[in-house]
VMD Tcl script that draws the C-alpha trace (Angstrom):
set ca {
  {38.92 12.01 4.06}
  {39.63 8.61 2.73}
  {40.73 8.42 -0.96}
  {39.26 5.63 -3.10}
  {41.40 5.37 -6.48}
  {39.24 5.60 -9.58}
  {39.36 2.08 -11.40}
  {42.32 2.06 -13.73}
  {40.26 1.36 -16.81}
  {37.44 3.94 -16.13}
  {37.34 7.57 -16.73}
  {35.74 10.01 -14.61}
  {32.15 10.66 -15.64}
  {30.97 13.77 -17.45}
  {28.57 15.35 -14.71}
  {26.88 18.22 -16.60}
  {23.33 19.26 -15.65}
  {21.90 16.92 -18.34}
  {23.38 13.84 -16.92}
  {22.70 14.73 -13.55}
  {19.02 15.43 -14.13}
  {18.79 12.01 -15.90}
  {19.67 10.23 -12.71}
  {18.04 12.67 -10.38}
  {21.11 13.80 -8.61}
  {21.46 17.42 -7.77}
  {24.75 19.37 -8.24}
  {25.22 19.64 -4.47}
  {24.52 15.69 -4.15}
  {27.32 15.16 -6.91}
  {29.68 17.15 -5.04}
  {29.05 15.35 -1.86}
  {29.85 11.95 -3.63}
  {33.01 13.17 -4.93}
  {33.97 14.44 -1.54}
  {32.99 11.02 0.00}
  {35.07 9.13 -2.73}
  {37.95 11.68 -2.76}
  {37.53 11.93 -6.40}
  {34.89 12.08 -9.38}
  {33.15 8.86 -9.84}
  {33.22 6.75 -13.00}
  {29.93 6.64 -15.32}
  {29.09 3.42 -13.73}
  {29.68 4.48 -10.25}
  {27.66 7.79 -10.89}
  {24.72 5.74 -12.35}
  {24.70 3.44 -9.17}
  {25.11 6.46 -6.77}
  {22.31 8.29 -8.49}
  {19.99 5.18 -8.34}
  {20.72 4.34 -4.58}
  {20.56 8.13 -3.68}
  {17.25 8.63 -5.41}
  {14.22 9.27 -3.28}
  {12.73 5.93 -4.46}
  {15.62 3.82 -2.99}
  {17.31 6.22 -0.41}
  {14.32 7.93 1.29}
  {16.15 11.10 1.68}
  {13.22 13.16 2.94}
  {11.27 10.47 4.55}
  {13.85 8.53 6.39}
  {14.50 11.08 9.07}
  {10.83 10.84 10.17}
  {10.65 7.12 10.47}
  {11.81 7.07 14.15}
  {8.25 8.19 15.02}
  {6.82 4.89 13.91}
  {6.19 2.36 16.50}
  {8.09 -0.70 15.24}
  {8.47 -3.18 18.22}
  {6.22 -5.91 19.53}
  {6.64 -9.30 20.77}
  {4.91 -10.74 17.58}
  {7.24 -8.80 15.22}
  {9.91 -10.87 13.53}
  {11.62 -8.25 11.53}
  {13.30 -4.71 11.85}
  {11.58 -1.99 9.90}
  {13.70 -1.33 6.86}
  {16.06 -4.25 7.20}
  {14.24 -6.81 5.09}
  {12.06 -6.97 2.03}
  {8.87 -7.13 4.12}
  {7.71 -7.22 7.63}
  {7.05 -10.49 9.32}
  {4.36 -11.12 12.21}
  {3.80 -14.03 14.20}
  {0.15 -15.00 13.82}
  {0.27 -18.18 16.21}
  {0.20 -21.94 15.44}
  {3.58 -21.97 14.14}
  {2.96 -19.63 11.23}
  {3.95 -16.05 10.35}
  {2.49 -13.53 7.97}
  {4.57 -11.42 5.76}
  {3.19 -8.19 4.36}
  {4.15 -4.93 2.42}
  {2.81 -2.34 0.28}
  {4.50 -0.33 -2.42}
  {3.54 2.32 -5.25}
  {4.08 2.17 -8.85}
  {2.77 5.80 -9.59}
  {4.88 7.18 -12.06}
  {5.22 4.19 -14.35}
  {1.39 3.76 -14.31}
  {0.84 7.30 -15.43}
  {2.88 6.78 -18.51}
  {2.00 3.10 -19.31}
  {-1.07 2.08 -17.09}
  {-1.23 -1.51 -17.93}
  {2.49 -2.54 -17.69}
  {2.90 0.14 -14.91}
  {0.32 -1.55 -12.67}
  {1.09 -5.14 -13.70}
  {5.00 -4.61 -12.84}
  {3.95 -3.17 -9.60}
  {2.00 -6.33 -8.55}
  {5.12 -8.26 -9.68}
  {7.43 -6.28 -7.71}
  {5.56 -6.36 -4.45}
  {4.91 -10.23 -4.80}
  {8.77 -10.76 -5.13}
  {9.28 -8.75 -1.78}
  {7.20 -11.53 -0.24}
  {8.64 -14.58 -1.68}
  {12.16 -13.20 -1.29}
  {11.90 -13.99 2.12}
  {10.69 -17.33 1.58}
  {6.81 -16.77 2.17}
  {4.02 -18.08 -0.04}
  {1.93 -15.06 -1.30}
  {-1.72 -15.50 -0.55}
  {-3.46 -12.32 -1.30}
  {-3.09 -9.07 -3.04}
  {-4.68 -5.81 -2.50}
  {-4.63 -2.34 -4.11}
  {-5.23 1.24 -3.46}
  {-5.93 3.43 -6.47}
  {-6.50 7.20 -7.11}
  {-7.47 8.63 -10.32}
  {-8.62 12.01 -11.61}
  {-12.31 12.50 -12.38}
  {-13.52 9.82 -14.92}
  {-15.48 12.08 -17.08}
  {-12.02 12.86 -18.72}
  {-10.94 10.30 -21.33}
  {-7.41 10.27 -20.37}
  {-8.52 9.46 -16.81}
  {-10.66 6.62 -18.01}
  {-7.89 5.24 -20.15}
  {-5.58 5.19 -17.01}
  {-8.29 3.64 -14.67}
  {-9.09 0.79 -17.24}
  {-5.47 0.02 -17.93}
  {-4.36 -0.14 -14.48}
  {-7.44 -2.30 -13.26}
  {-6.70 -4.55 -16.38}
  {-2.97 -4.69 -15.36}
  {-3.53 -5.67 -11.88}
  {-5.91 -8.35 -12.81}
  {-3.76 -9.64 -15.58}
  {-0.68 -10.12 -13.57}
  {-2.34 -11.44 -10.54}
  {-4.63 -13.64 -12.21}
  {-1.84 -15.40 -14.06}
  {0.24 -15.70 -10.77}
  {-2.71 -17.55 -9.13}
  {-2.77 -15.18 -6.17}
  {-6.25 -13.73 -5.31}
  {-6.90 -10.11 -5.32}
  {-9.04 -9.89 -2.45}
  {-9.47 -6.08 -1.53}
  {-8.48 -2.43 -1.85}
  {-10.03 0.77 -2.64}
  {-10.74 3.19 -5.55}
  {-10.88 6.87 -5.08}
  {-11.57 9.67 -7.47}
  {-10.17 13.24 -7.07}
  {-9.37 16.12 -9.22}
  {-5.61 16.25 -7.94}
  {-4.97 12.87 -9.25}
  {-5.59 13.78 -13.00}
  {-1.83 14.30 -13.67}
  {-0.67 11.79 -11.30}
  {-2.66 8.79 -10.65}
  {-1.68 6.78 -7.38}
  {-1.28 2.91 -7.85}
  {-0.31 1.16 -4.78}
  {-0.15 -2.74 -4.45}
  {-0.04 -4.71 -1.22}
  {0.82 -8.51 -1.06}
  {0.24 -10.72 2.20}
  {2.25 -14.05 2.41}
  {2.53 -16.82 5.05}
  {5.43 -19.01 6.20}
  {6.15 -21.66 8.94}
  {7.74 -19.76 11.84}
  {11.68 -20.30 11.28}
  {11.64 -20.80 7.84}
  {12.14 -17.22 6.64}
  {15.40 -15.94 4.75}
  {17.10 -12.72 5.04}
  {18.27 -10.41 2.43}
  {21.82 -10.36 3.09}
  {24.88 -11.38 1.07}
  {26.43 -13.54 3.54}
  {30.13 -14.16 4.33}
  {33.09 -13.37 2.05}
  {33.25 -16.15 -0.76}
  {29.48 -16.47 -1.10}
  {28.61 -16.75 -4.67}
  {25.78 -14.13 -6.16}
  {23.82 -15.81 -8.59}
  {21.05 -14.19 -10.76}
  {17.94 -16.20 -11.69}
  {14.90 -15.47 -13.77}
  {14.47 -13.29 -16.90}
  {17.31 -12.15 -19.16}
  {18.48 -8.54 -18.63}
  {17.17 -5.95 -21.15}
  {17.28 -2.27 -21.42}
  {13.70 -1.80 -20.07}
  {13.38 0.00 -16.84}
  {16.59 2.06 -17.09}
  {16.42 4.74 -14.59}
  {13.30 3.66 -13.31}
  {14.13 4.56 -9.64}
  {15.24 7.97 -10.58}
  {12.02 8.23 -12.71}
  {9.98 7.65 -9.61}
  {11.67 10.41 -7.62}
  {10.87 13.46 -9.88}
  {7.82 15.24 -10.88}
  {5.88 14.31 -13.99}
  {5.69 16.94 -16.66}
  {4.90 17.19 -20.31}
  {8.00 15.36 -21.40}
  {7.32 12.39 -19.12}
  {5.94 10.15 -21.86}
  {9.46 10.43 -23.50}
  {10.48 8.43 -20.65}
  {8.37 5.47 -21.58}
  {11.60 3.27 -21.70}
  {11.61 3.44 -17.82}
  {8.43 1.45 -17.62}
  {9.17 -2.25 -17.60}
  {7.28 -5.19 -19.22}
  {6.39 -7.97 -17.10}
  {5.97 -11.67 -17.79}
  {3.61 -13.18 -14.91}
  {4.00 -16.74 -16.21}
  {7.77 -16.41 -15.77}
  {7.21 -14.99 -12.28}
  {5.08 -17.83 -11.39}
  {7.62 -20.37 -11.91}
  {10.22 -18.01 -10.10}
  {7.81 -17.72 -7.04}
  {7.25 -21.35 -6.80}
  {10.86 -22.10 -7.25}
  {12.02 -19.67 -4.67}
  {9.36 -20.61 -1.95}
  {10.48 -24.35 -2.53}
  {14.23 -23.54 -2.33}
  {13.80 -21.91 0.82}
  {11.50 -24.32 2.43}
  {13.43 -27.47 1.45}
  {17.05 -26.38 0.97}
  {17.37 -23.24 3.32}
  {20.81 -24.45 4.12}
  {22.00 -23.89 0.69}
  {21.59 -20.10 0.70}
  {22.88 -17.33 2.83}
  {20.38 -14.79 1.29}
  {17.69 -13.91 -1.21}
  {16.72 -10.51 -2.63}
  {14.44 -9.18 -5.36}
  {15.90 -7.44 -8.17}
  {13.70 -4.37 -8.30}
  {14.25 -0.74 -8.33}
  {17.78 0.03 -9.64}
  {18.32 -3.53 -10.75}
  {21.32 -5.60 -9.86}
  {22.91 -2.28 -8.41}
  {20.27 -2.15 -5.45}
  {20.07 -5.81 -4.87}
  {23.69 -6.75 -4.62}
  {24.72 -3.59 -2.87}
  {22.13 -3.44 -0.15}
  {22.84 -7.17 0.38}
  {26.30 -6.43 0.98}
  {25.55 -3.55 3.30}
  {23.53 -5.82 5.52}
  {26.55 -8.17 5.65}
  {29.00 -5.53 6.20}
  {30.98 -6.76 3.20}
  {31.80 -5.98 -0.28}
  {30.94 -7.48 -3.76}
  {32.54 -8.14 -7.01}
  {30.17 -8.25 -9.95}
  {31.23 -9.54 -13.62}
  {28.69 -8.11 -15.97}
  {29.71 -10.11 -18.67}
  {28.20 -13.14 -16.87}
  {24.79 -11.56 -16.69}
  {22.53 -13.15 -19.13}
  {21.01 -10.81 -21.41}
  {18.49 -10.51 -24.06}
  {19.82 -7.45 -26.19}
  {23.27 -7.17 -27.72}
  {25.85 -4.48 -27.10}
  {24.59 -3.55 -23.60}
  {27.19 -1.66 -21.73}
  {28.07 -2.38 -17.89}
  {26.09 0.83 -17.02}
  {22.78 -0.65 -18.56}
  {23.41 -4.03 -17.10}
  {23.87 -2.84 -13.73}
  {20.90 -0.37 -13.88}
  {18.36 -2.37 -15.91}
  {15.10 -2.95 -14.06}
  {14.00 -5.93 -16.13}
  {11.36 -7.77 -14.15}
  {11.37 -11.59 -12.85}
  {14.70 -11.49 -11.62}
  {16.18 -12.58 -8.08}
  {19.56 -12.50 -6.60}
  {20.59 -15.58 -4.45}
  {23.34 -15.48 -2.22}
  {24.63 -19.07 -2.33}
  {27.07 -20.96 -0.28}
  {30.06 -21.97 -2.59}
  {29.52 -25.79 -2.39}
  {26.06 -25.64 -3.32}
  {26.28 -23.42 -6.63}
  {25.45 -26.58 -8.68}
  {22.65 -27.66 -6.49}
  {21.06 -24.35 -6.78}
  {21.38 -24.26 -10.66}
  {20.04 -27.83 -10.76}
  {17.03 -26.69 -8.65}
  {16.17 -23.84 -10.76}
  {16.58 -25.98 -14.07}
  {13.80 -28.07 -12.69}
  {11.73 -25.05 -12.80}
  {13.03 -24.13 -16.49}
  {14.75 -21.23 -14.95}
  {18.39 -20.20 -15.67}
  {20.68 -19.36 -12.75}
  {23.95 -18.05 -13.40}
  {26.87 -16.79 -10.96}
  {27.47 -13.23 -11.64}
  {29.80 -12.41 -8.73}
  {30.81 -13.02 -5.11}
  {30.97 -11.44 -1.69}
  {34.32 -9.92 -0.65}
  {35.82 -8.70 2.80}
  {37.06 -5.27 1.67}
  {33.75 -3.28 1.62}
  {34.07 -2.24 -1.95}
  {31.40 -2.49 -4.62}
  {33.48 -3.60 -7.55}
  {31.94 -3.76 -11.10}
  {33.99 -5.61 -13.86}
  {33.34 -5.65 -17.58}
  {35.67 -8.88 -18.49}
  {38.92 -7.74 -17.52}
  {38.21 -3.97 -17.07}
  {37.05 -2.74 -13.73}
  {34.63 0.01 -14.27}
  {33.50 0.79 -10.74}
  {35.04 0.41 -7.17}
  {33.18 2.47 -4.74}
  {32.67 1.72 -0.96}
  {29.31 0.22 -0.33}
  {29.22 2.59 2.56}
  {29.30 5.67 -0.02}
  {26.48 4.17 -2.17}
  {24.06 3.28 0.77}
  {24.41 6.57 2.69}
  {22.47 9.11 0.74}
  {22.04 12.52 2.34}
  {19.10 12.95 4.53}
  {16.93 16.19 4.38}
  {14.73 17.67 6.77}
  {13.33 20.87 5.11}
  {11.46 23.83 6.77}
  {7.94 22.78 7.37}
  {4.88 25.02 7.24}
  {1.12 24.50 7.21}
  {-0.54 25.39 3.94}
  {-2.38 28.47 4.49}
  {-5.30 27.54 2.22}
  {-5.69 24.31 3.98}
  {-5.60 25.66 7.27}
  {-8.18 28.20 6.45}
  {-10.51 25.75 4.87}
  {-10.15 23.28 8.03}
  {-11.38 26.26 10.20}
  {-14.42 26.71 8.00}
  {-17.70 25.99 9.86}
  {-20.07 23.63 8.11}
  {-22.98 25.20 10.03}
  {-22.81 28.04 7.91}
  {-24.58 25.98 5.29}
  {-28.27 25.53 5.28}
  {-29.32 22.29 6.65}
  {-30.63 19.55 4.28}
  {-34.40 19.78 3.65}
  {-36.20 16.72 4.63}
  {-37.73 16.48 1.05}
  {-34.21 16.35 -0.33}
  {-33.05 13.45 1.75}
  {-33.80 10.84 -0.86}
  {-32.04 12.80 -3.65}
  {-28.98 13.27 -1.25}
  {-28.59 9.60 -0.49}
  {-28.79 8.50 -4.20}
  {-26.23 11.13 -5.28}
  {-24.08 9.83 -2.66}
  {-24.61 6.24 -3.52}
  {-23.73 7.41 -7.30}
  {-20.36 8.99 -6.24}
  {-17.49 6.96 -7.44}
  {-15.95 6.98 -4.10}
  {-19.03 5.25 -2.58}
  {-20.64 3.36 -5.45}
  {-19.95 -0.31 -5.94}
  {-16.58 -1.40 -7.04}
  {-17.69 -4.39 -8.45}
  {-16.52 -3.30 -11.88}
  {-12.86 -3.28 -10.50}
  {-12.89 -6.62 -8.45}
  {-14.87 -8.58 -10.91}
  {-11.67 -8.53 -13.09}
  {-9.79 -10.05 -10.29}
  {-9.74 -13.65 -9.47}
  {-10.31 -13.35 -5.89}
  {-11.14 -17.02 -5.17}
  {-8.21 -18.64 -6.66}
  {-6.63 -21.14 -4.00}
  {-10.10 -21.13 -2.30}
  {-8.80 -19.59 0.98}
  {-10.84 -16.43 0.54}
  {-13.50 -16.47 3.09}
  {-14.92 -12.95 2.96}
  {-14.73 -11.56 -0.61}
  {-14.20 -8.12 -1.91}
  {-16.89 -5.66 -1.19}
  {-16.86 -5.92 2.66}
  {-15.02 -3.95 5.18}
  {-11.98 -6.25 4.86}
  {-11.13 -9.36 3.06}
  {-10.84 -12.58 5.33}
  {-8.68 -15.50 4.43}
  {-8.06 -18.99 6.03}
  {-4.56 -20.38 6.60}
  {-5.05 -24.06 5.95}
  {-4.44 -26.32 9.14}
  {-4.92 -23.33 11.42}
  {-8.06 -22.28 13.53}
  {-7.16 -18.67 12.93}
  {-8.05 -16.53 9.92}
  {-6.53 -13.29 8.54}
  {-8.16 -10.09 7.69}
  {-6.66 -7.38 5.57}
  {-7.76 -3.88 4.21}
  {-6.12 -0.92 2.78}
  {-7.51 2.78 3.64}
  {-6.27 6.23 2.86}
  {-8.65 9.21 3.38}
  {-6.61 11.88 1.53}
  {-9.33 14.72 1.86}
  {-9.05 14.52 5.50}
  {-5.21 14.35 5.30}
  {-5.17 17.63 3.22}
  {-7.36 19.48 5.70}
  {-5.44 18.13 8.82}
  {-2.36 16.01 8.20}
  {-2.08 14.92 11.68}
  {-5.83 14.03 12.49}
  {-6.36 12.71 8.93}
  {-3.68 10.36 8.93}
  {-4.68 9.11 12.35}
  {-8.06 8.58 10.79}
  {-6.48 6.33 8.05}
  {-5.23 3.96 10.72}
  {-8.33 4.17 12.90}
  {-10.64 3.36 9.69}
  {-8.40 0.52 8.73}
  {-8.48 -0.69 12.39}
  {-12.31 -0.45 12.24}
  {-12.36 -2.28 9.17}
  {-10.62 -5.50 10.12}
  {-12.40 -5.36 13.56}
  {-15.75 -5.31 11.88}
  {-14.82 -8.67 10.34}
  {-13.97 -9.90 13.67}
  {-10.24 -9.56 13.62}
  {-8.03 -7.89 16.14}
  {-5.57 -5.39 14.26}
  {-1.97 -6.61 14.84}
  {0.17 -4.79 12.31}
  {0.41 -2.06 9.72}
  {2.18 -1.58 6.32}
  {1.99 1.89 4.96}
  {2.51 3.80 1.37}
  {3.17 7.44 1.95}
  {1.98 9.20 -1.22}
  {2.91 12.95 -1.22}
  {4.10 15.46 -3.61}
  {7.43 17.35 -3.55}
  {8.81 17.32 0.00}
  {11.31 20.25 -0.74}
  {8.31 22.59 -0.46}
  {7.58 23.47 3.15}
  {3.84 22.79 2.73}
  {4.42 19.33 1.48}
  {7.02 18.35 4.06}
  {4.68 19.69 6.77}
  {1.86 17.26 5.36}
  {4.40 14.36 5.40}
  {5.90 14.92 8.82}
  {2.47 15.68 10.53}
  {1.08 12.65 8.76}
  {3.59 10.35 10.12}
  {3.17 11.72 13.65}
  {-0.66 11.10 13.45}
  {-0.13 7.47 12.01}
  {2.55 6.77 14.68}
  {0.16 7.89 17.44}
  {-2.83 5.94 16.11}
  {-0.62 2.76 15.68}
  {0.20 3.00 19.31}
  {-3.42 3.39 20.09}
  {-4.15 0.10 18.41}
  {-0.95 -1.77 19.43}
  {-0.45 -2.09 15.64}
  {3.40 -1.53 14.85}
  {4.41 -0.44 11.44}
  {6.40 -3.54 10.12}
  {7.04 -2.49 6.60}
  {6.19 0.43 4.09}
  {7.22 2.61 1.05}
  {7.43 6.52 0.76}
  {6.46 7.66 -2.86}
  {7.16 11.33 -3.01}
  {7.09 13.91 -5.95}
  {3.64 12.86 -6.95}
  {2.89 15.91 -8.86}
  {2.26 17.33 -12.18}
  {1.77 20.38 -14.25}
  {-1.60 20.37 -12.80}
  {-0.36 20.81 -9.22}
  {0.55 18.39 -6.34}
  {-1.70 15.33 -5.54}
  {-3.74 15.29 -2.34}
  {-1.59 14.07 0.35}
  {-2.48 10.38 0.67}
  {-0.79 8.23 3.07}
  {-2.44 4.60 2.63}
  {-2.47 2.34 5.27}
  {-2.53 -1.54 4.96}
  {-3.90 -3.32 7.94}
  {-3.61 -6.95 8.99}
  {-5.72 -8.42 11.79}
  {-6.09 -11.88 13.00}
  {-9.27 -13.65 13.72}
  {-9.20 -16.39 16.56}
  {-11.64 -18.52 14.77}
  {-12.13 -18.05 11.02}
  {-15.47 -19.76 11.23}
  {-16.67 -16.69 13.18}
  {-15.76 -13.99 10.42}
  {-18.24 -11.27 10.09}
  {-19.65 -9.72 7.01}
  {-21.14 -6.37 6.40}
  {-24.46 -7.65 4.94}
  {-27.73 -7.58 6.97}
  {-28.91 -11.20 7.07}
  {-32.20 -11.90 8.53}
  {-35.85 -10.33 8.74}
  {-36.41 -8.99 12.28}
  {-32.63 -8.60 13.27}
  {-31.97 -5.59 15.55}
  {-29.74 -2.99 14.22}
  {-27.50 -1.22 16.76}
  {-25.26 1.77 16.40}
  {-22.02 1.17 18.47}
  {-19.64 4.16 19.31}
  {-21.87 7.02 19.78}
  {-25.47 8.56 19.25}
  {-26.77 10.18 16.10}
  {-24.32 13.01 14.78}
  {-26.20 16.37 15.71}
  {-23.25 18.79 15.04}
  {-22.33 20.12 11.75}
  {-18.70 19.94 12.36}
  {-19.19 16.13 11.67}
  {-19.54 17.02 8.08}
  {-16.08 18.52 7.94}
  {-14.14 16.86 5.05}
  {-17.14 14.61 4.28}
  {-18.24 13.11 1.07}
  {-21.52 14.80 1.57}
  {-19.95 18.16 1.46}
  {-17.80 17.14 -1.76}
  {-20.77 15.65 -3.58}
  {-23.61 18.12 -2.80}
  {-21.73 21.39 -2.03}
  {-18.77 20.86 -4.15}
  {-16.48 21.74 -1.19}
  {-13.60 20.24 0.78}
  {-13.52 21.97 4.06}
  {-14.32 21.83 7.68}
  {-12.56 20.34 10.93}
  {-11.11 16.86 11.02}
  {-11.32 15.17 14.46}
  {-10.33 11.75 15.79}
  {-10.64 10.27 19.20}
  {-8.20 7.38 19.24}
  {-9.13 6.42 22.76}
  {-12.73 5.84 21.74}
  {-11.65 4.41 18.34}
  {-9.59 1.58 20.16}
  {-12.55 0.88 22.61}
  {-14.78 0.31 19.63}
  {-12.44 -1.89 18.05}
  {-12.12 -4.04 21.36}
  {-15.97 -4.17 21.49}
  {-16.32 -5.41 17.78}
  {-13.70 -8.24 18.43}
  {-15.31 -9.33 21.68}
  {-18.74 -9.25 19.88}
  {-17.50 -11.51 17.15}
  {-15.68 -13.82 19.43}
  {-18.87 -14.18 21.37}
  {-20.77 -15.11 18.45}
  {-23.06 -12.18 18.85}
  {-22.65 -10.15 15.71}
  {-24.53 -11.36 12.47}
  {-23.15 -8.27 10.74}
  {-20.86 -5.18 11.12}
  {-19.95 -2.25 8.98}
  {-18.05 0.82 9.97}
  {-19.51 4.18 9.51}
  {-17.01 6.23 7.10}
  {-17.51 7.82 3.78}
  {-21.32 9.05 3.61}
  {-21.90 8.55 7.35}
  {-24.66 6.64 8.81}
  {-27.18 6.64 6.08}
  {-24.69 5.18 3.68}
  {-23.33 2.61 6.02}
  {-27.04 1.43 6.57}
  {-27.89 1.30 2.87}
  {-24.58 -0.50 1.98}
  {-25.50 -3.20 4.59}
  {-28.99 -3.46 3.40}
  {-27.78 -3.72 -0.47}
  {-25.11 -6.24 0.38}
  {-27.78 -8.49 2.05}
  {-30.57 -7.72 -0.40}
  {-32.88 -6.96 2.48}
  {-34.40 -3.72 3.55}
  {-33.84 -1.57 6.56}
  {-36.19 0.42 9.03}
  {-34.62 3.06 11.14}
  {-36.15 5.95 13.14}
  {-33.93 8.83 14.01}
  {-36.58 11.27 15.48}
  {-35.97 15.01 15.65}
  {-32.25 15.94 15.36}
  {-30.56 19.29 15.51}
  {-29.32 18.93 11.95}
  {-30.75 16.29 9.39}
  {-27.57 16.48 7.13}
  {-25.18 15.64 10.06}
  {-27.30 13.00 11.61}
  {-27.65 11.26 8.06}
  {-24.34 11.85 6.32}
  {-21.92 13.14 9.17}
  {-18.76 11.35 9.26}
  {-17.51 11.30 12.98}
  {-15.24 8.33 13.55}
  {-15.43 5.54 16.04}
  {-18.79 4.08 14.94}
  {-20.07 1.00 13.62}
  {-23.38 -0.27 12.44}
  {-24.15 -3.94 13.57}
  {-27.05 -6.33 13.49}
  {-27.86 -9.09 16.06}
  {-30.62 -11.53 16.80}
  {-33.06 -9.99 19.29}
  {-32.33 -12.49 22.11}
  {-28.62 -11.43 21.70}
  {-28.98 -7.54 22.21}
  {-28.57 -7.53 25.89}
  {-25.11 -9.58 25.46}
  {-24.21 -6.83 22.99}
  {-24.93 -4.06 25.29}
  {-23.11 -5.64 28.07}
  {-20.04 -6.16 25.80}
  {-20.06 -2.58 24.85}
  {-20.83 -1.22 28.24}
  {-17.79 -3.01 29.72}
  {-15.67 -1.13 27.44}
  {-17.14 2.34 27.77}
  {-18.75 2.14 24.33}
  {-22.13 3.68 23.79}
  {-24.60 1.00 22.07}
  {-27.84 2.14 21.02}
  {-30.56 0.20 19.09}
  {-31.73 2.00 16.13}
  {-33.91 -0.10 13.85}
  {-34.71 -3.45 12.41}
  {-33.76 -5.43 9.53}
  {-36.64 -6.34 7.01}
  {-38.86 -5.38 3.99}
  {-37.81 -4.22 0.64}
  {-37.09 -0.68 1.30}
  {-34.53 1.74 3.05}
  {-36.24 3.59 5.61}
  {-33.99 6.03 7.55}
  {-35.84 8.81 9.09}
  {-36.97 11.25 6.36}
  {-35.27 8.78 3.74}
  {-37.64 6.44 2.05}
  {-36.39 4.41 -1.06}
  {-37.03 1.05 -2.80}
  {-34.05 -1.04 -1.94}
  {-33.95 -1.97 -5.75}
  {-33.82 1.77 -6.63}
  {-30.84 2.46 -4.21}
  {-29.05 -0.76 -5.54}
  {-29.50 0.05 -9.21}
  {-28.01 3.50 -8.52}
  {-25.18 2.02 -6.57}
  {-24.21 -0.72 -9.01}
  {-24.50 1.26 -12.13}
  {-22.56 4.45 -11.35}
  {-19.04 3.36 -11.90}
  {-19.58 1.27 -15.12}
  {-21.61 4.34 -16.50}
  {-18.86 6.72 -15.81}
  {-16.26 4.24 -17.40}
  {-18.29 3.63 -20.32}
  {-18.80 7.31 -21.05}
}
mol new
graphics top color blue
foreach p $ca { graphics top sphere $p radius 0.5 }
foreach p [lrange $ca 0 end-1] q [lrange $ca 1 end] { graphics top cylinder $p $q radius 0.2 }
display resetview
């Protein structure tokens, strides 16, 4: 075993249980680090190792599973995990760059700043590659909004996302809001960013060859955010509020300048740089050490050269601070002055804080004192764990429950059932959320929030981009494999309903403590399910994030893998919306006949709202889902579809009502005699979409579907001012009032 001498000026760290708990390092992991170093680490080394070995940075439990993901495709320009985000060739000489990340624990403690800095972090991941951020999305989970704390969290998080994103001038164009009991103690706040760049104009997150100068640019460094990476790698408990200093405070106006300066620098003076990296989780430690790892090099950092806004900061604090709005630029030695002058033009200060070396050692100095000297290979090679996995017995039992044991819905209760579903916060209009976001800034948003997917134009290109987020946690809890596959399928349906062909996925894996067998089972099976679904849709996983230990004293969160899906529309002018348009248009159901079997109610919103039950089987037919996607894309490209909306939460009746309310026009659908009324109206079998067409285009639609093996059935017409679906007969205005008022009423309670 190699021996790496302790820096002459540094004493071994005191590694008592309190210190190890603070950096989320187990006693066994500490002993492993000592073994790898051949000695005890210094306090700065210990802090750096703790941060880089945290679950948040090191992916100790999820990394061994990532090999399941499909990651290769001729359109993919990056390798999974090797860059700040994933890049996809979208044609016409342009690439899209995308990633999603979590800021769950910080948002639980300080909702506004936690969510705001989550947005700031994901945006930096995009422009760190030289791409121009063009859109933001979110995926949010909270406990029941009848509870005052949950309302405070929801209001604060939404305000934080809007406040930061609006100031940056990046439109927030889509997302999802889900309410569930398990999220009360631990909300989920996932943020996604999409950027674009000319092909060949991206920059890597590498340190470059020895002699390259490492410069920090942006905000001065303070004590905010200390141990943020480790804070995100432990469970929340009653003492978590005491860790408020782990939550950073953002400055979106500074980030706007930083974003514009970095994108312009890469675009106009790429030859001045070797690499560029966001200074995010674990601060200067993770950014510089990971850059060195990619270059197979070492680094030397001088902490006294780091601009700071607080006096008396120790090298430990400087290296581990997670102050926001900072970037590390790896600059060619001859261009240091050029880079400084460039940033000065943007009123930003850039300072050389270190250099790249050839010895593979991460050295940290405080003036003349060397306080850390550990191999990069030690710091960036945390242990990997594959715990015992076993399915949760209660979830397995609930998934085997037969929904046919419930009495069928009485015809006289159909109206009330639909209204109760439309009032559910998981189905109700999310206008209260997205009206706080500027979703039109930049004037490139073609399809705005509220539809299946957002659609954006890329100026100068015929193509358009469609993007959405989806994560059906309830289905994943009942059947992790099928539920996670459903998440990918639903996301693919959503972008296809806009007329886009799905091309790539970014994911955020939100799970509880993976050291427990049922949780690791959920995690491993979900990754398998997502991977198989991504193969079915030819959508490789290009980037992502794993957020584990999402649980509190109330218990674990519902397993929630969130899928961010990107699609490309061949002609953005042919983008399809969910709203019914014209009186007399025919309504068709693609992908199957009316649900007849009670099993389609498994894990449904209908069961949750009307029967307070989360149970039943979860099925997914990936072949049928892929055929539906191809049909939707072909129908849009042929100019046949006037609207399209997938059947998901709430089933057929809710899908029809949503399209009617979006278009402010009624619908008449006759369903005839059915085996079970509840399944026909509210069953959630996958692989289905409701579309509308001109009557003279109906045969073309039927032919397009038939050629792809998809069942297509005419079920009704657009028109009037009522929602008539079999035994449901409601005034459109009544349904709209219920749907639009439900969420504001809960949040104003």
